[in-house]
N, C-alpha and C positions, 0 to 999 in steps of 0.2 A: 242290625247290620251296620258296621262301622265304615265310614268313608275315609279313604286314605287322603291325607293332605298332599297336595301337589307341591313338590319341592322346587323352589326357585333357585336356580344357580346363576350367580352373577359371573359372566365371562371375563369381566375386567377386575383386576386385583392389583394391590400394591403390596410388594413384599417387604421384608425387614430392611433391605438396603435402599428402599425408597424407589425401586424400579416399578414402573407401571407396565403391566402386561396386557397386550391387546391381541385378540385372535385375528388372523388374516385368512384369506380365501382357502388355504390348504389345511386349516384347522390347527396349525402349529401355533405355539405361543412364543412370541418374540419380545424380549424385554426392551423397553425404550424409556428414557427419562423424559420428563416434561421439557427440559431444556433442549434435548435432541429433537423432540417432536416439533417444537416451535421453530427450531433451526431448519428442519425439513420443510415445514409449511412455508417459511420465508423463502426458501430456495424455489419452491413451486411457484410462489407469487412472482418472484423476479423473472422466472422463465415464461410465465403464461399470462400475466396480467399487465396492463399498462395504466399509467396515471392520466387522468383527465383533469381539465380545469374545473369542471362542475361535478356536483354529486350525481351519481347514477342511481335513479330511483327504479330502474327496471330490474335490478338484481340486488338482493340484500345479502346480509351476512349468512343467513341460514341456508340459502341456495348455494352460495359460494363454498360454505363448509362441506356440503355434500359433494360438490365437484372435487374438492381437495381430497376428501375421504376416498372417493372412488379411484383417484389416481394413486394415492399413497398406499392404499390397501389396508388401512386401519382407521379406527374411530378418531375423529377430530371433534373437539367440542367447539361450540360457537365462541366461547371465551378465548380459546386458543387461537382460533382464526382471527378474531378481533385484535388480540395482542400482537400477532404476527403482522397484521395489516398496519397497525399503528407504528410498530418498530420499523416497517419498511417506508414510513413517511406518508401514508395515505391519510386524507382527512376523513372525519367520521361525522355522521348525523344520525341520531336515534330515530326510529320509526315514529315514535311519539313519547311523551313523558313517561318514564318508568318502564319502557320496553327494553328487553334484553337484546333485541335485534336492531340492526342499523344498516345504513347505506354508506357507501364510500365513493370517492372520486376515482372509480375504477372502470377501466375498459376491459371487456371480456370478448374474445373472438367467438362468433357464432359457431365456429368449428369445435370449440371447446365444449359448448353445450351439447352439440351433436355427438361428440366423442364420449362424454361422460354424462 
């Protein structure tokens, strides 16, 4: 008796033009470039986050990425969020040496956590 191998399908793909395709809620595929994606993340940051004087250790980059993803409707990588936060002028502090996650001097409304 032969077992069928389970085929793994990657829903994210880069086409010949360099467009990254991401599925959203209605299962359609919308093309978006990395540059456009970071631009959209930056816009979300400007509209929903505030700068603090001190680093906020209550919420890190990984949690913030999920909030942004739920709002925008497509996948956002931790690196894309960090890039957008730095471009918006936020300070950064790694969780610990070698960690991919970090904290920022960001203020986030409790309503945003409840909403997303």
